[in-house]
C-alpha positions in Angstrom: 89.5 50.3 -97.1 89.7 53.0 -100.1 88.4 52.0 -103.6 92.3 52.3 -104.8 93.8 50.4 -102.2 91.2 47.8 -102.4 91.9 47.5 -106.3 95.7 47.7 -106.1 95.9 44.9 -103.7 93.1 42.8 -105.8 95.3 43.0 -108.6 98.6 42.0 -106.6 97.0 39.0 -105.6 95.9 38.1 -108.9 99.2 38.8 -110.3 101.0 37.3 -106.9 100.1 33.2 -108.3 101.2 34.0 -112.1 104.8 35.2 -110.7 104.6 32.6 -108.7 104.7 29.8 -111.1 108.0 31.1 -112.7 109.7 31.4 -109.3 109.4 28.2 -108.4 110.1 26.8 -111.7 113.9 28.8 -111.7 114.4 27.9 -108.1 114.0 24.2 -109.0 116.3 24.6 -112.2 118.9 26.2 -110.1 119.0 23.2 -108.1 119.1 20.8 -110.7 122.2 22.6 -112.0 124.0 22.6 -108.5 123.0 19.4 -108.3 124.9 18.1 -111.5 127.7 20.5 -110.3 128.2 18.4 -107.2 128.1 15.0 -108.8 126.3 13.8 -111.9 124.6 11.0 -109.8 123.2 13.9 -107.4 122.0 16.0 -110.4 120.2 12.7 -111.8 118.6 12.0 -108.7 117.5 15.3 -108.3 115.9 15.1 -111.8 113.6 12.1 -111.1 111.3 14.3 -109.2 112.1 17.7 -110.5 111.4 17.4 -114.0 107.5 16.4 -113.8 107.4 19.1 -111.6 109.0 21.8 -114.3 106.3 19.8 -116.8 103.4 20.6 -114.5 104.5 24.0 -113.8 105.0 24.5 -117.4 101.5 23.4 -118.4 99.7 25.0 -115.6 99.3 28.4 -117.3 97.6 27.1 -120.3 95.4 24.8 -118.9 94.0 27.8 -116.5 93.6 30.1 -119.5 91.6 26.8 -120.7 89.5 26.2 -117.6 89.1 30.0 -117.2 87.1 30.0 -120.8 83.8 28.1 -121.4 82.4 27.5 -124.8 79.0 28.4 -124.7 76.7 26.1 -127.7 75.1 28.5 -129.9 75.5 30.1 -133.6 78.1 32.4 -134.0 77.3 34.6 -136.5 79.2 36.8 -139.1 78.9 40.6 -139.8 78.4 39.6 -143.5 75.6 36.9 -142.4 73.5 39.2 -140.1 74.2 42.7 -141.1 71.1 44.1 -139.5 71.9 42.4 -136.4 75.5 44.0 -136.3 74.1 47.0 -137.2 72.0 47.2 -133.8 74.7 46.3 -131.8 77.4 49.3 -133.6 74.7 51.5 -132.3 74.5 50.2 -129.1 77.9 50.4 -128.7 78.3 53.9 -129.8 75.3 55.0 -127.2 76.8 53.5 -124.4 80.4 54.0 -125.2 81.8 50.7 -125.5 84.1 48.7 -127.9 81.6 46.2 -129.9 82.3 42.9 -129.2 84.7 40.4 -131.2 81.6 38.1 -131.4 78.1 37.4 -131.6 76.6 34.2 -130.8 72.9 32.9 -130.8 71.9 30.9 -127.5 68.6 28.6 -126.9 68.2 30.4 -123.5 66.4 33.5 -122.7 69.1 35.9 -121.6 71.5 37.9 -122.9 75.1 38.6 -122.0 78.8 39.0 -122.7 81.4 36.1 -122.3 85.1 37.5 -121.8 88.1 35.5 -122.6 91.3 36.5 -120.9 94.4 35.4 -119.2 93.5 34.3 -116.1 93.9 37.1 -114.2 91.2 39.2 -116.4 93.2 42.2 -116.6 93.6 42.3 -120.1 90.4 40.8 -122.0 91.4 39.3 -125.4 87.9 38.5 -126.6 84.4 39.4 -125.8 81.5 37.5 -127.0 77.9 38.9 -127.0 75.4 36.4 -126.5 72.0 36.7 -127.3 69.0 34.6 -126.6 66.6 33.4 -129.5 63.1 33.8 -127.8 64.0 37.6 -127.1 63.9 38.2 -130.9 60.7 36.4 -131.3 58.9 38.4 -127.9 61.5 42.0 -127.9 60.9 45.2 -129.9 63.8 45.9 -131.7 63.7 49.3 -129.0 63.4 46.7 -125.9 66.4 44.6 -127.5 68.2 47.3 -127.6 67.8 48.3 -124.3 68.6 44.7 -122.9 72.1 44.8 -125.1 72.8 48.2 -123.5 72.9 46.7 -120.5 75.2 44.0 -121.3 77.4 45.9 -123.2 77.8 48.4 -120.9 81.7 48.9 -119.6 82.2 46.9 -116.8 84.7 47.1 -113.7 87.8 44.6 -114.5 86.8 43.4 -111.1 84.3 41.4 -112.5 85.6 40.1 -115.5 88.7 38.3 -113.0 86.1 37.4 -110.5 83.8 35.7 -113.4 87.1 34.1 -114.5 88.2 32.7 -111.0 85.0 31.6 -109.9 84.6 29.6 -113.3 88.0 28.3 -112.5 87.2 27.5 -108.7 84.4 25.3 -109.7 85.7 22.9 -112.0 87.1 19.5 -110.2 90.2 19.8 -111.5 91.3 22.6 -109.5 89.8 21.3 -105.9 93.9 20.0 -104.6 94.7 23.4 -105.7 95.6 24.7 -102.5 97.9 27.6 -103.6 95.7 29.0 -106.2 92.5 28.1 -104.0 94.2 31.3 -101.1 95.1 33.5 -103.4 91.6 33.5 -105.0 89.7 33.4 -102.0 92.1 36.5 -100.9 91.3 38.1 -104.3 87.5 37.5 -104.3 87.4 39.0 -100.6 89.0 42.2 -101.9 86.8 42.7 -104.9 83.3 41.7 -103.8 82.3 45.6 -102.5 83.4 46.6 -106.4 81.8 43.9 -107.2 78.0 44.6 -105.5 78.7 48.4 -106.8 79.3 47.5 -110.8 77.1 44.4 -111.1 74.0 45.1 -112.7 71.3 42.5 -113.8 71.3 41.2 -117.5 68.3 42.1 -118.9 65.8 43.7 -115.9 62.0 43.6 -116.5 62.4 43.3 -120.0 63.3 39.8 -119.7 62.0 38.1 -116.6 58.5 37.3 -118.4 60.2 36.0 -121.3 62.3 33.6 -119.5 59.3 32.9 -117.7 57.5 32.2 -120.7 60.2 30.1 -122.0 60.5 28.2 -119.6 56.9 27.3 -119.4 57.1 26.6 -122.9 59.8 24.1 -122.8 58.3 22.5 -119.7 54.4 21.9 -121.3 55.3 21.5 -124.7 59.0 20.7 -125.8 60.0 18.2 -122.6 55.9 16.0 -123.1 56.7 15.4 -126.9 60.5 14.8 -126.2 59.4 11.9 -123.7 57.0 10.4 -126.4 60.4 10.6 -128.6 59.2 13.3 -130.9 60.4 16.9 -131.5 58.7 19.8 -133.9 60.3 20.6 -136.9 60.6 24.4 -135.5 60.7 25.0 -132.2 60.5 28.7 -132.6 57.6 28.8 -135.0 55.9 26.8 -132.1 57.2 29.2 -129.3 56.1 32.3 -131.2 52.2 30.9 -131.2 52.3 30.1 -127.4 54.0 33.6 -127.3 51.2 35.0 -129.2 48.5 33.3 -127.0 50.1 34.6 -123.3 50.9 38.0 -124.6 49.3 41.1 -125.5 52.5 42.3 -127.4 52.8 41.5 -131.2 56.8 43.2 -131.0 59.4 41.0 -132.5 62.5 41.7 -134.1 63.0 39.0 -136.5 63.1 41.2 -139.3 66.9 42.1 -138.4 67.7 38.1 -138.9 68.5 36.7 -142.4 66.7 33.5 -142.3 65.4 33.9 -138.6 63.3 30.7 -138.6 66.6 28.4 -139.8 69.3 30.5 -137.6 67.0 30.1 -134.2 66.1 26.8 -134.6 69.3 26.0 -135.0 70.5 27.8 -131.7 67.8 25.6 -130.0 69.1 22.4 -131.6 72.7 23.0 -130.7 72.1 23.0 -126.8 70.1 19.4 -127.1 71.8 16.6 -126.3 72.9 14.3 -129.0 69.7 11.9 -128.3 68.2 15.0 -129.9 68.7 13.2 -133.5 67.1 10.2 -132.4 63.6 11.9 -132.2 61.2 12.0 -134.8 60.6 15.4 -136.4 56.5 15.9 -136.6 54.1 18.8 -136.8 52.8 20.8 -133.5 49.6 19.5 -133.8 51.1 15.8 -134.4 53.2 16.3 -131.5 50.3 17.7 -129.4 48.6 14.3 -130.1 51.6 12.1 -129.2 52.8 13.9 -126.0 48.9 13.4 -124.5 48.8 9.8 -125.7 52.2 9.2 -124.0 50.9 10.7 -120.8 47.6 9.1 -120.7 49.7 5.6 -121.2 52.3 6.5 -118.3 48.7 7.4 -116.1 46.7 4.6 -116.9 49.9 2.0 -116.3 48.8 2.0 -112.2 45.4 0.8 -113.2 45.9 -2.4 -115.6 49.0 -3.7 -113.3 46.3 -3.2 -110.5 43.4 -5.3 -112.7 45.8 -7.7 -113.8 46.9 -8.3 -109.9 43.2 -8.4 -108.8 41.8 -10.8 -111.7 45.1 -12.9 -111.5 45.6 -12.6 -115.7 47.1 -9.7 -117.5 46.3 -6.2 -117.2 43.9 -5.4 -119.7 41.1 -3.0 -120.4 38.7 -6.1 -119.8 40.2 -7.0 -116.9 39.5 -3.4 -115.3 35.9 -3.9 -116.7 35.7 -7.3 -114.9 37.0 -5.7 -111.6 34.8 -2.9 -111.7 31.9 -5.7 -112.3 33.0 -7.8 -109.1 32.9 -5.0 -107.0 36.3 -4.8 -106.6 37.0 -1.0 -107.3 39.0 -0.5 -103.3 41.6 -2.6 -105.3 41.5 -0.5 -108.4 42.5 2.9 -106.6 45.9 4.4 -105.6 47.7 3.7 -102.1 47.8 7.2 -101.3 44.0 7.5 -102.3 42.9 6.2 -98.2 40.9 7.7 -95.5 42.1 9.9 -93.2 40.8 7.7 -89.8 42.5 3.9 -90.3 39.5 2.7 -88.5 36.8 3.7 -91.9 34.6 0.9 -93.2 34.8 -0.2 -96.9 32.3 2.2 -98.0 34.6 5.4 -97.2 37.2 3.4 -98.6 35.7 3.3 -102.3 34.2 6.5 -101.7 38.1 7.7 -101.6 39.3 5.5 -104.6 36.0 6.2 -106.5 37.4 9.6 -108.1 40.9 8.4 -109.4 39.7 5.4 -110.6 37.1 7.2 -112.5 39.8 9.5 -113.9 42.2 6.5 -114.8 39.4 4.8 -116.2 38.6 7.7 -119.1 42.1 8.1 -119.8 42.1 4.5 -120.8 38.9 4.8 -123.1 40.3 7.8 -124.2 43.3 5.9 -124.9 41.8 2.9 -126.5 39.4 5.3 -128.8 42.5 7.3 -130.1 44.2 3.8 -130.8 41.1 3.2 -133.0 41.2 6.3 -134.7 38.2 7.6 -133.2 39.5 10.6 -130.7 42.6 12.9 -130.7 44.6 15.2 -128.2 44.0 18.5 -129.3 47.1 21.1 -129.0 46.2 23.9 -126.2 48.9 26.4 -126.1 47.7 27.0 -122.2 49.4 23.7 -121.4 46.0 21.2 -120.8 45.1 19.4 -123.9 42.2 18.0 -124.1 41.1 14.7 -125.7 38.2 15.2 -128.8 36.3 12.1 -129.5 34.9 12.0 -132.8 30.8 11.8 -132.8 28.6 9.9 -131.7 31.5 7.9 -130.1 32.2 10.7 -127.3 27.7 11.2 -126.5 27.0 10.1 -123.0 30.6 8.8 -122.3 30.8 10.5 -118.6 27.0 8.9 -118.1 28.6 5.5 -118.7 32.0 6.1 -116.9 29.7 6.8 -113.8 27.8 4.0 -113.7 31.0 1.7 -114.4 32.2 2.7 -111.2 29.4 3.2 -109.1 29.1 1.1 -105.8 27.3 -1.5 -107.6 29.3 -1.4 -111.1 27.7 -2.2 -114.1 30.0 -2.4 -117.1 27.7 -3.4 -119.7 26.5 -0.1 -121.6 30.6 0.7 -121.5 31.3 -2.6 -122.8 28.6 -2.0 -125.7 30.0 1.2 -126.5 33.3 -0.3 -127.2 32.1 -3.1 -128.7 30.5 -0.4 -131.4 34.2 1.3 -131.6 35.6 -1.5 -132.3 37.9 -1.8 -128.7 38.7 -5.9 -128.0 38.5 -6.9 -124.4 41.9 -7.6 -124.5 43.0 -4.0 -125.3 46.3 -2.6 -123.4 48.0 0.5 -124.4 51.7 0.3 -126.2 54.3 2.5 -125.5 55.2 4.0 -129.5 
């Protein structure tokens, strides 16, 4: 099938549903008029089921337009607010032969794109909005950002706009039983699929691949642990700029295009967060690294404390853990999955399997105790691996003390003495802040 014929059929299918609605509504009105002409009671009887249908048909086009448009969380910027960014966008549009967008919105994602607002068929676009991710301003120079924008602003086939709108509407739960509409949409998508494959293109190519990976790693390794601990940084983009400088050899950025870039980009990130973000405590990045490390250690040591409490038949505390080790019950403190592969293995094999995990959990518990007494602190690292720094002399020989405590004939005497010198009581149990 030729492109011209395929496009003509696609347009006809798109318009069919829009034309069908007024045709059905007109037929229902004619039916009501004929019924009233026959007798008033017959007219009233017909109006009872027909009027709700007419109301539904009248509201359907507006509902479709509303479902087809998706509001994207971000910061809209006007030309007078960000003249530098708008100037670059106008230059790119002139270069690729496209009309400038009606609006620009800065988002938190590491991507760029264009959203269209149009009637459901997508044949006449009423508003185009450019979306630019906040990380792009921190990671790309002006030339590379212009290249990304050129890709997303270049003229695209009308079929793509109609396809995007239809896919969005079809995904909405309210359209699940719109059988006629879904039939027309399926026919349209089948017709335009070859056109979409020919004209569609990635939004950023290689320029965005590394930025997207870096932003995802930054969120997973630094923002998410802080969020879980109940904290957020005072400036997300400041931390990402430092993270990017640590991981990339490129020093390019185009924040000079923006007026007050830190405020704008941080606001874009904030708008993507749920309302719960307002309840989080804002701290600097060094403090965030410490509280995130502490929170992770509290979660990691909960199992060891609970196991020691069960073994010693009392509250799970640091003292209970040390008493269980002195009693030679290290095998009962290990995680359930730390077991030898041979089910007939003896007690010694079991102790060897659990020794490593128990020692690691004990080290985390001792580190927590020292940190809660102001003698240790988790250090922020943009590599994602936080290290606990213990203030001298309390960290001297600590590894040997932990090894002695978790040996076959566990001896926690030296470790107890070191903890007592640090002011840590035997009934210590970390609290979740």
